[in-house]
N, C-alpha and C positions, 0 to 999 in steps of 0.2 A: 545555375545548378554546377556545383564543384564534383569533380570526379576524384580528388586527392583523398586520401586517407586521414582522418582525424585520429592524433595521436594521444592515447590514454595515460592517466597515472593514477594510482590506487593509494588512497589516503588511510593506511594502516594494513595491517595482515589479519584482519577479523575472517572467521569461518566463512561467512557468507560472500566472500571473494570468489571462493571455489565454485560458485553458481555464475558468477558473473564473468570470471575469466574466460571460459569457453564462449559465452556470448559475445564478448568482444571479439575474439579471434575467430567465431564465424561470421562475423560482420565483415562484407567486401570491402567496406570504405572506413575500417577501423585498423588501428596498430596497438598493441598494448605495449608502450614503451618503458613504464617507470613503476616502480613501487617506493614508498616511503614508510619509516616504521621511526616511532619515537624512542624504541629500545635502542637505538643506536645504529651505526654504519654495520656491524658484524649480523646482528640479526636479520636487517633489511638484505644484504647480500646473500645470506643464507637462503632467504626466502626466495631471493629473485633467481638465485641459480637453480633451486629446486623445480621452479616453475619456467625457466628459460625467459626471464624477463630481463632486457638489455640492461636497464639501469637501477641502481638502488640508493636509495638515499635515507641516511641517519637522522633526518628529522624531516617534518611536513614543510617547513619553511624552504628547504633547500630544493624540495620538488617544486614548490610553487616559483622557484627563481629559476627552473629550467624553461627557457624560452620555447623550446619545440613541445611542450605539452600543452595541448589544446583544452583537454576535458580533464577534471579530474572526478573520480567516483569516491564519495565519503561514507565509509561502512563503520564508522566510530559509534561508540554508545551514544543513546540518544541525546544526553544532556551535553555532549560535545558538539552537537551538529552546528548549532548557533556560531560560537567563536570560528570554528574552523573554516565554515561556508563563508562567512565575511571575509577571512583573510584571502581566501581562494579569490574570492570575487575582487577584492583588493590587488590581486596579483593578475588579474585579468584574465582568470581561467574559468570557462564553462563548468557547470556543477550538476551531477546527478548525485543527490543525497539521499542514503536510505531512509525508509520511512519509519516512524512518523517523522516527518519533517523538522519538528521542533517540538517542545514540551508545553508552550503556551502559544496563543495567538499572537502576543505581543512580540516574541522572538521570530515568528513567521514574519511579520511585519520587518523586522530589522533586517532579517536575510534578505527580503524582496527589494528594501530599499538599497542595500549593497549591491545586488546584484543589477538593479536599474542604473544605478548612479557609474557603475562601471561597464555597463553595455555587456553583460555576460547573460547567458541562459542558466536559470536553477530550475531542475526538476525535481519532484521528489520520487524516488525508486520504489514506487508500490507497484509491484512488477503485475499485479492481477489487472490494474486500470489498463495497460497496455494490449492486453491478450485480445484476439479478434472474437472469442467467447463473450466477455463482458462488454466489449462495444455493441456487439450485434444482438446481444440479450437486452441491453439498455434500449436500443432501438426498438425491438420488439414489444417491450412494456410500454413505450411510450405510444406505439401505434395502437395498443389496446388489446393485444394477443390474449390475455386473461381477463379483460374488462379493467375495472377500476381495483387497484390493489388494496386489499385490507390488511394484510399482516404479510410481513418478512420476518424469518427467524433464520438463526445460523449459529453454527458451531464450529471452534477451532480449539483444539486442545491436544495436547501430549504430555507426557510425563518428564519432567526435568528433575533429575537426581545428580548432576554435576555441581559438587561443593564449590562455591566461590564464584559461580558463575555469574557475569556482571548482571543478568536480567533479574538476580535476587537483590540487586542492590538499589534503593529506591534515589540515592544521590545521582546515579547515573541515568535515570529514567526507566528503571527496571520495573517489573511487573508483567502480568500476563495482560492486561488491558493494552499496556502500549506495544507489547511484542506481537501478540496473537489477536485481541480485541480490534485492534486497528484494523484488521482486513473486514470483518463483517461490518463493522460502523461505515467503512468507505464504500463497501459493495451496497448496503442499505440507501446510504446517500445518493450513490450513483444510479441505482435503478429509480429511484423516486425522483432525481434530479431537483432536490430540495434540501434545506436545512430542517432538522427537526426545531419545534417550538419548546419543547419539554422533553427531559430526560430523567430517569430514576436509575441508581446504580446501586448494587450490593457487592461487598468484596469479603473474602475470607484471607486475611494479611499473614505473611510469614513471620519468622523471628526478626527479620532485619527490617519489617515495615512495609515491603512490595508486597502486592496481591499475588496470592498463589492461584485463587480462582476469583473470577468476575462475571456477575451476572447484569446485564442491563437491559431497559426499555427505552423506546424513543417514540414520541407523538409527533407526526408531521402535519404539516398545514392543510394537506388533503384529506386529511382523517384517518390515513394508514398509521397503523401500529408497527413497531417491530421489536424483535427480542433476539438476544444473543448470549452467547455463554463462551468464555474462554478459560482456559486451565492449565497450569503446569503441574495437575494432579491427578489428572484423568487420562484413559487411553487413548491413542491418537484418534482423532475425529476431524473431519473437516467436509462440512455439508451445509447447504443452504435450500430453503423452499419459500416460494412465493405463492400466496394464497389469494385470488381474485374472486371478483364478483361473477366471472362465467369461466374459470379455469385456475388451474395450478401450474406451477414450475418446480420441478426438482433437478437440483444440480449435484452431481457425485464429486465434483472437483472445483468447487467456485473459487478458489484462490490460485488455480493454475501453476502449482509449483512442483510438478512432477515430471520432470523431463524424460520424453520418451514413451510416457503413458497417454492412453486415449481418453478423454473426458466426454461425457454425454450430458446434455440438457434435455431433459424430458418434459414435454407440454401436453397437458390435458385439459381439452376445451370442451364446454357443453356443448352438444349438437343443437341444430336448429329445432328437431322435433324433440325437445326436452320434454319427458314425461313428468306429471305431477303426482307426487306421494301424498297420503293422507295429511302428512304434517308439513308438508311442501319440501321434504328433505332429500328428494329423488333428483339426480343428477344424471341419469342416463338418457341416451347414449353419450359418451364421451368419445371425442374424436383425439387421437394421438399421435403426436410429433416428435421424433427425437432427433436433436441437433449433435453433430459429432465432431470432435475436433481432436485430430491426431498431435501426439507430440505437445503436450501442453507447456511450453516454455517460455512462460512471460518474461523471463530475463532477455531472450533473444529481441523482443519487442520494445521493451525498455530502452535497449542499446540502441536498436534501429531508430527509434523516435528522436533520440539524442542527437543521433547522426545526422537525420533530416533536418532538425531544426539548425543546428549548425552549419551544415552545408548547403541548405536547400533553402533556409529560411522559412521552414514550415512552423505552424502554431504548435506549441508544446500541447499534449494529450492531456496532461494532468496540469491545470491551470495552478497559479499560486494563490487564487481566491477559493479552489477547490482544496488544496492542501490545507489552508487556514481553516475553512470550514470543519474539515476532519480534527484537526487538533483542538479546535475551540469546542467541539461535541465531547471530544475525550477528555477535556478540562473538565467540561461541565459533568460528565458522569462519575470522575473522580471525585469532584466536590459534592457531588450527592451522596456518594458512598461514605464520605468522611464525614458529612454532617447529618446523614440519614434524613433526607428529606428531597422531594422532587427540585429540580433546578430548569429554570426556563431561560432560554436562549434569545438573544436579539437577532431578528431577521435581518439579512443582508437588504440594502437601499435599492441594489439592482439585482438583476438575474445573474447566476452563476456565471463566472468565466471559464 
C-alpha cells in the first residue's frame, strides 16, 4: 500500500468537472495537478486560474506528456471517449472515463486492449455504481430480501432547453438514452447481476436525430422484466422500484448524484403470517425496513475507487466486462428503436467480471 498521493489531470473543461473536482480535492491521497483544453492555452489557463489548478495545457497531448500526471479524468462527449482513452493509455496514464464508456461494444474492446497493452487501469465513471447504496442493495437483492425479482422500473428525466447542447448531437453520442437512460440500464443489470436476453426500445427523436425521450424494456434470463424511461422533455424525476415475489423496494435517489442530500431505500416484505385474500391478492402484514444514506456523493466513491486501484492494487469496482455489457445493451435498445423490432443479445460465455 502506498501513501503518496496520485496526481490527476482533467481532459476537457466540461461542466461535469464541477462535481468531480471537489471529490478529487476531498480525497486524502489525491492531488488535482492539471487541466487541458483543446480550446488553446488561454482558455485552459483561465479555467485553471478560476479553480486554483496548478497547471494548464492547451492540448490534451501536452497534458499526456507531463510525467507527473498519474491519472486522467476524461469528461469529453461520448463519441470522443475512444480516441482519447487510447491515447491516454499509450501515454501510460490510468483513466477514469465518463459514462457511457463508449458507444459500441467494439469500441470498449479497443479501449480495453489499449489499457491492457500499456498496463494501465481503465474504469468507467458511472458514479452510481461506486456508492455504498448500490453495492449494499445489490447484495440484499442477491440474498433474496424480496424473493425472486419480477420487475424493475426506473425513471431519469429533466428538461433540457440549452440550445446547441452536445446532448442534442447524435454525431457526439447525444440522446437521452445515452445520457440518462444509461443509469437505469446499468442499475437494473447490476441488481440482477446479469445481461438481458432481449430488449425493445421506442424513442421520440429531436430535429437533429438524437432521441429526446426514450422508453425501453428488457427481459433477463431469470425471467425478470425491466422498464425504464429517460427524457429531456419532462420535469426532473429520478426513482426506481423493484418488485419481487415476497416484497418491494423503492429508491428515492437511485442514481445518488445529489451531494449533501440524504437518500432512503424503503424495503417492504411479506410477513411470515401472510393473510389470504379471496382472490389471493392480500399481502398483509408487511414488514418495513428503511436504509438511510447521508450525503449521496457517488463522485467521492468513484475517485476513491480509482485511488485504491492505482495505489493499493485493488480490483476495479466496475469491470470492463460490465461496462461492455452496458454499452452492448444500450446499442441493442437503440437498434430496436430505429428498426421497430425486439433485439436479442448474445449472452456472455462466462460470469460477469
